[in-house]
LOPAKOL-697763 format. One record per atom (N, C-alpha, C, O): x, y, z. Coordinates in steps of 0.2 Angstrom, whole numbers, plus 2048, in hexadecimal, padded with zeros to 3 digits. Last residue first. Layout:
BEGIN
XYZ
...
***
This chain:
BEGIN
78642A6A5
77F4256A2
78442169E
78341D69A
7924276B5
7914296AC
78A4266AC
7874226B0
78A42B6C6
78F4276C1
78C4296B9
78742A6B8
78E4346D3
7894356CE
78C42E6C8
79242F6C6
7944376DD
78D4346DE
78B4336DB
7854336DB
7A34386DC
79E43E6DB
79643D6DD
7934416DF
7AB42F6E1
7AA4326E7
7A44396E3
7A143D6E7
7A941F6DA
7AB4256D7
7A64286DD
7A04266DE
7A64116D9
7AE4136D8
7AC41A6D5
7AE41C6CF
79C40F6DC
79E40C6E0
7A640F6DE
7AB4106E2
78E41D6DC
7924196D8
7984186DE
79941B6E3
7814206E6
7874206E5
78B41B6E3
78B4166E6
77441C6E8
77341E6E0
77C4206E0
77E4226DA
7724166F4
77041B6F4
7714206EF
76F4266F0
7744076F0
76E40B6EF
76C4116F0
7664146EE
7824086E4
77F4086ED
77940B6EB
7784106E7
7874026D7
7854086D8
7834086E1
7844026E0
7913FB6CA
78F3FA6CF
78F4026D3
7934066D3
78B3FF6B9
7913FF6BD
78E3FE6C5
7894006C6
7893F86A8
7893FA6AE
78D3FA6B3
7923F66B3
78F3F669D
78E3FE69D
78A3FF6A4
7894056A7
7873E6699
78B3EB696
78A3F3697
7863F6694
7843DB6A7
7823E26A0
7853E769F
7873EB6A3
78B3D66B2
78C3D46AB
7893D76A6
78C3D66A1
7863DE6BE
78B3E06BA
78F3DC6B6
7953DD6B6
7783DF6C4
77B3DB6BE
77F3DF6B9
77D3E16B4
7763E66CE
7753E36D1
7763DC6CA
7743D76CB
7743F56C8
77A3F26CB
77B3EA6CD
7813E76CC
7673F76BF
76B3F36BE
7713F06C1
7743EB6BF
7654036C9
75F3FD6C8
7643F76C3
7633F16C5
77140C6C6
76B40A6CF
7684036CD
76A3FE6D1
77040E6BB
77540B6BF
7714096C4
76F4036C5
7634166B7
7654116B3
76A40B6B8
7694056B9
75A4206BB
75D41A6C0
7604146BE
76040E6C1
7564256AF
7594296B5
75B4266BA
75E42A6BF
75741C6A1
75441E6A6
7594246AC
75F4256AC
75D41A695
75E421695
75A42169D
75A4266A0
76140D695
76740F695
765417695
76A41B696
75240A695
75740769C
75C40C69C
75C40F6A1
74F40A688
74C40E68C
75040D694
74E411699
757402682
757409682
75540D687
75741268A
75F3F568B
75A3F6686
7593FF685
75B40168B
76F3EE68F
7673F2691
7643F468C
7673F6687
7773E168A
7753E768A
76E3EA68A
7693E9686
7813D268A
77B3D468E
77B3DD68E
77F3E0692
78B3CA67C
7893CE680
7833D1685
77F3D2681
78A3C5671
78B3C1674
78D3C567C
7903C3680
7823D1667
78A3CE667
78D3CA66C
7933CC66D
7763D2674
77A3D366F
77F3D366D
7833D4671
7693CE67C
7703CC67B
7723CE674
76F3CB66F
75F3DD68A
7633D6682
7683D4682
76C3D5686
7583DC698
75D3DC693
75E3DA68F
7603D468F
7463DF69A
74B3DC69A
7523E0697
7523E5693
73C3EB6A3
7413E969C
7433E669F
7453E66A4
7363EC6B1
7313EA6AB
7353E86A4
7323E56A0
73A3EA6C0
73C3EB6BC
7363E96B6
7323E46B7
7353E76CD
7303E66CA
7333EC6C2
72F3F16BF
7423E16D5
73C3DD6D3
7363DF6CF
7323DB6CC
7463EF6D9
7493EB6D2
7433E56D1
7413E56CB
7423F06E5
73F3F66DF
7413F06D9
73D3ED6D5
7493E76EC
7413E76EC
73F3E96E7
73C3E56E3
7553ED6EC
7533E86E9
74C3E56E9
74A3E26E4
7533FA6F4
7553F76EC
7543F46E9
7523F56E3
74F3F46FD
74B3F86FD
74D3F86F3
7493F66EE
75B3EE704
7563EB703
7503ED6FD
74D3E96F9
7653F9702
7663F36FE
7603EF6FE
75F3ED6F8
75B409703
75E402707
7613FE702
75F3FF6FC
751416707
756414702
75A40F706
75D41170B
742413711
749418710
74E41470C
74E40E70E
733415711
737410712
73D41570F
73D41970B
72541A70D
726419715
72F416716
73041571C
72240E6FF
71F414706
72341470D
72340F711
7264046FA
72C40A6FB
72A40D700
72E410704
71C3FA6F7
7243F86F9
7283FD6FC
72C3FD701
7124016F3
7133FE6FB
7173FD6FE
7183FD704
7154036E7
7134096EB
7154086F3
71740B6F8
7143F76E0
7193FA6E1
71B4006E6
7204016E9
7053F46E4
7083F16E4
7113F36E6
7143F16EB
7023FE6DD
7004006E4
7053FA6E7
7093FB6EC
7043FA6D0
7093FF6D1
7074026DA
70A4066DD
6FE3EF6D1
7053EF6CE
7093F56D1
70E3F56D3
6F03F76CD
6F43F06D2
6FB3F16D4
6FD3F36D9
6F33FD6C0
6F34016C7
6F33FC6CD
6F73FD6D1
6F13F16B8
6F73F86B8
6F73FC6C0
6FB3FC6C4
6E53EF6BB
6EA3E86BB
6F13EE6BC
6F63EE6C1
6DB3F86B7
6DC3F66BD
6E23F26C0
6E33F26C6
6DF3FA6A8
6E33FF6AD
6E33FE6B5
6E64006B9
6D93ED6A4
6E13F06A4
6E43F36A9
6E83F26AD
6CC3F06A8
6CF3E96AB
6D73EB6AB
6DA3EB6B0
6C83FB6A1
6C73FA6A9
6CB3F46AB
6CE3F56B0
6CC403694
6CD3FB695
6CE3FC69D
6D33FD69F
6C740E686
6C940C68E
6C8405692
6C2403692
6CF410678
6CA40F67B
6CA40D684
6CF40A686
6D941F66E
6D8417674
6D341667A
6D341A67F
6D7423660
6D3423666
6D741D66A
6D8417667
6E442E658
6E342865B
6DE429661
6DF42C666
6EB43764A
6E8437651
6E8430652
6EA42C64E
6FA43F644
6F443A646
6F043964C
6F2439652
703449639
6FF44863F
6FB44363D
6F8441638
71344D634
70D449632
70944A63A
70C44B63F
721455634
719458637
713454636
70E457637
72B44D634
72645162B
72145162F
71C44D62E
73144A640
73544C639
73044E634
73245162F
72744C649
72C45164A
73044F642
73245463E
717449649
71E442645
722448644
72144B63F
70A447655
70F44A651
715448651
718446655
6FD441659
70243F65A
707443655
70744064F
6EE442667
6F1445661
6FA446660
6FE449664
6E543666E
6EC43766D
6EC43A667
6EB436662
6D5435677
6D9437671
6E0437671
6E2438677
6CD42967F
6D242D67F
6D542F679
6D742A675
6BD420685
6C3420682
6C7428683
6C442D686
6B142268B
6B241D689
6B841B684
6B9416681
6AE42D691
6B3429698
6B4422691
6B741D693
6AB440692
6AA43868E
6B043168E
6B643268C
6A344869C
6A9448697
6AA441696
6AB43D69B
69745369B
69B44C69E
6A044E69B
6A1452697
6954646A1
69746169A
69A45969E
69E4596A3
68846E6A8
68F4696AA
6914656A3
68C4626A0
67C4756AA
6834786A9
6894736A9
68F4756AA
67446B6A8
67446F6AF
67C4726AF
6814726B3
67E46369C
6764626A2
6784656A8
67C4636AC
68046568C
682465692
67A465696
675466695
67F46367E
68345E681
68245F689
68345A68D
67F470678
67946B678
67B46567A
676461679
68847867D
684479680
67E474681
67B472685
693478676
69247267B
68E47467E
68E471684
69648266E
69647C66B
69547666F
69747166D
69548D676
68F48C673
69048666D
68B485668
69F48C67D
69948A680
69348C67D
68E48D67F
6AD48F67E
6A9488679
6A4486679
6A1481677
6B1495685
6B349A680
6B149367B
6B2493675
6AC493692
6A949968E
6AA499687
6A649B682
6AD48969B
6AE489695
6AB48E68F
6A848D68A
6A848C6A7
6AE48C6A8
6B048D6A0
6B549169F
69A48B6A4
69D4926A6
6A34906A6
6A64956A3
69947B6A3
69748069E
69B48769F
6A048869B
6A44726B1
6A04776AF
69F47A6AB
6A347F6AB
6A84606A9
6A94676AA
6A446D6AA
6A046D6A6
6A94526B2
6A64576B0
6A845C6AE
6AC45F6B2
6B24486B8
6AD4466B2
6A944C6AD
6A744B6A8
6BB44D6C1
6BC44B6BC
6B84486B6
6BA4466B0
6B344D6CB
6B54546CC
6B74546C2
6B54586BD
6B243F6CF
6AC4436CC
6AD44A6CA
6A944E6C8
6BC4346CB
6BC43A6CE
6B743E6CD
6B94426C9
6BC4266C7
6BC4286CD
6BC42D6CF
6BC42D6D5
6BE42A6BA
6B84286BB
6B64286C2
6B14296C4
6C84326B9
6C34356B9
6BD4316B9
6B84346B7
6D24276BC
6D142C6BF
6CA4316BD
6C74326C2
6D04206AD
6CF41D6B5
6CE4246BA
6C84246BD
6D54296A5
6CF4286A5
6CA4246AC
6C54256AE
6E242B6A8
6E04306AA
6D74306A9
6D44346AC
6E641E6A6
6E74226AD
6E24256AF
6DF4256B4
6E541B696
6E041969D
6E041A6A3
6DB4196A7
6F0425695
6E8423692
6E3423699
6E042669D
6FA41F69A
6F942569A
6F142669C
6EE4276A1
6FB410694
6F941169B
6F741869D
6F34196A1
6FD418687
6FA412689
6F6415690
6F1419691
70B41D688
706421686
6FE41E686
6F9422686
71341268C
711417691
70C41D68F
709421693
71340A681
70C408688
70C40E68C
70741068E
71340B674
71440F678
71340D67D
71341367F
70F3FF66B
714404668
71940766E
71F40766F
7043F9671
7093F466E
70F3F766D
7143F466E
6FB403675
6FF3FE67B
7033FC676
7093FD678
6F9407668
6FC40B66B
700409672
70540B675
6EF3FD663
6F63FD661
6FA402664
700402662
6E63F3669
6E83F766C
6ED3F7669
6F23F366B
6D93E8666
6DD3EB663
6DF3F2666
6DA3F6666
6CE3DD66E
6D53DF670
6DA3E366C
6E03E266E
6C33DF665
6C53E2669
6CA3E466F
6CA3E9673
6C43DE653
6C83DB658
6C73E065F
6CB3E665E
6BD3E7649
6BB3E364D
6BD3E0652
6B93E0657
6C03F9649
6C23F2647
6BF3EF64B
6BE3F1650
6BB40564D
6B8403647
6BB3FA647
6B73F6645
6C140A659
6B840665A
6B7403652
6B23FF651
6CE40E653
6CC407657
6C3404657
6C13FE656
6D141864A
6CC41764F
6CA411650
6C440F64E
6DF425643
6DC41B645
6D941B649
6DB41F64D
6DF430638
6DC42F640
6DC42763E
6D9424639
6EC43B631
6E9433631
6E6431636
6EA42F63B
6F2447628
6EF44462D
6EA43F62D
6E543E62A
6FA44561D
6FE448620
6F8446628
6FB44362D
6FB43C611
6F5441611
6F6443617
6F1444619
708438613
70643B60C
6FF43F60F
6FF44560F
709431620
70B43661D
70C43A619
71043F61A
6FE42761E
6FD42B622
702433621
700438622
703420612
6FE422613
6FE428617
6FE42D614
71241C61D
70F420615
70A423612
70A42960F
70A412625
70E418628
70F41C621
70B421622
6FB40A623
70140C61F
704412621
700417620
6F5401631
6F440562B
6FB407629
70040662C
6F33FB63C
6F33F7639
6F23FC630
6EF3FA62B
6FC3FF648
6F4402648
6F03FF641
6EB400640
7083FF644
7053F964B
6FD3F964A
6F83F564B
70B40863B
70940163A
7073FC63F
7053F763D
70A415643
70241363F
70440B63D
70040663D
71741064F
70E41264F
70841064A
70440C64B
720411644
71D40A649
71740B649
712408646
71F41C63F
71E41763D
71C41263E
71740F63B
72542464C
71E426649
71C41E642
71641D642
72F42064E
72941C652
72241E650
71D41B651
735426644
73641D644
73041C649
72C418648
732435645
73142F63E
731428640
72D42563D
72F436656
735436650
73143464B
72B43164D
721440660
727439661
72B43A657
72943E653
717446669
71C44A663
721443665
72344166A
70644766E
70C44466F
710447669
70D44B666
6F944E67A
6FC44D672
70344C673
70644E678
6E844767E
6EF44967F
6F4449678
6F3446673
6D8449685
6DF44867F
6E344A681
6E444F685
6C8445687
6CF44768B
6D4445687
6D543F684
6B844A680
6BD446683
6C4449683
6C644E680
6A844D680
6AF44F680
6B244D684
6B044C68A
69D44B670
6A1449679
6A644C67A
6A944E675
69844B664
69444F66A
69744C673
69444B678
6A244665D
69D44365D
699445664
698441669
6B0450669
6AE44A661
6A8447662
6A7446668
6B945A66F
6B245B66C
6B0455667
6AF457662
6C345A67B
6C445B673
6BB459672
6B8455676
6CE460686
6CA45C684
6C645D67E
6C646367C
6E146068B
6DB46168A
6D645C688
6D7456688
6EC457692
6EC45F68C
6E646168C
6E746768C
6EB4526A4
6EA45369C
6ED45A699
6EE46069B
6F84516B0
6F34566AC
6F24536A5
6F74536A1
6F94496BF
6FB44A6BA
6F644E6B6
6F044E6B8
6FC43A6CD
6FB4406CA
6FD4446C3
7034426C1
6F842E6D8
6FC4306D3
6F84376CF
6F14386D0
6FA4216E5
6F84286E4
6FE4296DB
7044286DA
6F04136DF
6F64186E2
6F741D6E1
6F741F6DB
6E841D6E8
6EA4166E7
6EA4126E0
6E640E6DD
6E14286DF
6E34256E4
6E441F6E3
6E141C6DF
6E64376D6
6E14326D8
6E64306DD
6EB4326DF
6E14476CD
6E64436D2
6E043F6D2
6DA4406D1
6E54536BE
6E344C6C1
6E844A6C5
6EE44A6C5
6E44636B8
6E845E6BD
6E345A6BF
6DD45B6C1
6E446A6A5
6E24656AD
6E44616B1
6E445B6AF
6E947169C
6EC46D6A1
6EA46B6A7
6ED46A6AD
6E2477692
6E447A698
6E847669F
6EA4776A5
6D5476686
6DC475688
6DD479690
6D947D692
6CA47267E
6C9476682
6CF471685
6CF46B687
6C247366C
6C9471671
6C7474677
6C3479677
6BB46D65D
6B9471664
6BD46F66B
6BB46B66F
6C2471651
6C146D657
6C047065B
6C347565E
6C7479644
6BF478645
6BC47464B
6B647364C
6D547C641
6D147763E
6C847463F
6C547063D
6D848364D
6D7485646
6D1482640
6CC48463D
6D8476657
6D247D658
6D2482650
6CD48464E
6E2472651
6DB46D651
6D5475653
6CF476650
6ED47A652
6E947664E
6E247364B
6DF471646
6ED47B660
6EB48165C
6EB47F655
6E7483652
6F146E663
6ED472665
6E9476662
6E3476660
6FE46E65E
6FA46A65A
6F446D65E
6F247265A
706479664
70447A65C
700475659
6FD475653
706474671
704479670
70347A668
6FD47D667
70E46966D
708468670
70446E670
6FE46E66F
71B46E668
71746B664
70F46B668
70B46D664
71F474675
71E47966E
717476669
712479667
72346867C
71E46D67E
71C47367A
71647667B
72B462674
725460676
720463677
71B463675
73746A676
73546B66F
72C467672
72846B672
73A467682
738470683
73346F67B
72F47367A
73E45C681
73945B685
735462685
72F463687
74A45E678
744459675
73E45B679
73945B676
752463683
74F46767D
74A463678
745466675
75445B68C
75045D68D
74E461686
748462684
75D451681
75544D682
751456685
74C457682
767458680
762458679
75B45667B
756459679
76F45768C
76B45F68A
76545E685
75F461684
76B44A696
76E44B690
76A45368E
76445468F
76B4446A6
7674456A1
76D44869C
77344869D
7744376AC
77443E6A9
76F4416A5
77043F69F
77042C6B9
77142D6B0
7704346AF
76B4366B1
76D42C6C5
7744286C3
77642A6BC
77C42A6BA
7624356D0
7644336CA
76B4306C8
76F4346CB
75E42E6E0
7614336DC
7624306D4
76242A6D3
74F4296E6
7564286E4
75A42C6E0
75742D6DA
74242C6EB
7474306EC
74C4306EA
7504356EA
7364236E9
73A4236ED
7404286F0
7424286F5
7334286DB
72F42A6E3
7324286E8
73042B6EC
73D4236D5
73A4296D3
73842A6DC
73A42D6E1
73C4156D8
7414196D8
74141F6DA
7444216DF
72F4126D1
7314116D8
7374146DA
7374156E0
7314146C2
72C4196C7
72F4196CE
73141E6D1
73940B6BF
73C4126BF
7374166C2
73941B6C5
7334006C1
7394016C7
73C4086C7
74040B6CB
7284006B7
7274026BF
72B4046C4
72A4086C9
72A4086A7
72D4036AD
72C4046B5
7304086B8
71D4116A4
7224126A7
72340C6A9
71F4096AC
70F4126A6
71140E6A4
71740D6A1
71840869D
70E41E6AF
70A4196B1
70D4136AE
70F40F6B2
71342A6A9
7174276AD
71341E6AE
71641A6AE
7084326AB
70B4346A5
71042B6A4
71042869F
7074346B6
7004336B3
7014316AE
6FD42E6AB
70F4316C3
70E4346BF
7094316BA
70742B6BB
70E42A6D7
70F42A6CF
70E4306C9
70A4346CC
7134346E6
71142F6E0
71342E6D8
7184306D5
71C43F6E8
71943B6EE
7134336EA
71142E6ED
72A4426E1
7224406DF
72243D6E4
7264396E5
73744F6D9
7344486DF
72C4486E0
72844D6E1
73A44C6C7
7374516CE
73344B6D4
72F4466D3
74B44A6C5
74244A6C5
74144A6CC
7434496D2
7534596BF
7524536BF
74B44F6BF
74644F6BB
7534676BC
7544646C3
75445C6C3
7554596C9
75A4706B0
7594696B1
7584676B8
75E4646BA
75F4796AE
75A47B6AE
7574746B1
7514746B3
76F4766A8
76D47B6AF
76547A6B0
7654796B6
76C47469F
76E46E6A1
76B4726A8
7674706AC
76A47D697
763479695
76547469A
76046F69B
776485699
77148869B
76B48269D
7684826A2
77C47B68F
78147E696
77847F69A
77547B69D
77747F683
778478687
77947868D
776473690
77B48C682
77548A681
775483685
77148268A
78A48C680
786490689
78048C689
77E48968E
78B483676
78D48167D
78C484682
78C482688
78748E66B
78448866D
786485673
781486677
79149766E
78949B671
783493672
77F492676
79D48F66B
79C494672
796497673
794499679
79D48D65E
79B488661
79848C668
79248C66A
7AC49965C
7A8493659
7A448E65E
7A748B662
7AF4A5668
7B04A0663
7AB49B660
7A649B662
7A84B5669
7A74AC66C
7A94A8666
7A74A8660
7B44C266D
7AE4BF668
7AE4B766A
7B34B366B
***
């Protein structure tokens, strides 16, 4: 007979065993274009992880996949024309890849979209940043914010709340603009929605609208739903991609070394903060897969240990430092 808690421990051990760490990529992931550039470069350069991934976070990611499917199902049930299917995208200069969650028909146009699931605190910050009452959104259940109705042209709420979502949206739109095969969908490949799309088709092709991108957000605490339209900003994404290209050129074809580690650290985008007269890393860095390697040059920061360029802790023979 199992002792109390044994089944749960087995589950957590199994979840941890399924974690293969950071997938080795030859380029950037579309979904992390807005994540700290140093983290992305450490991953592409093949540095080993110095932070253990917690089973709880692995479960959070699995839940996110289930929520994504549920939101798409709800959109369809509510009458939206949705084309889902995890379509792959890739682009060059710098090399990057990813997949969209689907496309949705709005105002006679087919838009790219992505589904995000966040906790209550993140949801409230997002709605507040959009200039609306979070309590109204939660009370009404579904509240849409469309910055096209706002006079200020520089209004970018999602960019302020979660830059990675913003740059992900911009990156997919830029990729679609640069690759003709991503700008159109063949009507016969969309047989399940052919009737709804035939009026906007030309020569059996449906053009993808690239003036913006839809984000559908699910509050994991109370199931409130929210959507936001993210306008395309060609200048902003061009600047971000130029930084990514600069970083890629720093690491491409180079082996891990003290010199390369120092070069990657130059691309850190999140600074530590002072709390109670001590320097501490922000949560993004504390959860980062490469936390110890990245900050080993700053041993005065609370919780940072010395790590060699190959990722091995100076005070550990295991090659892995505690997170």
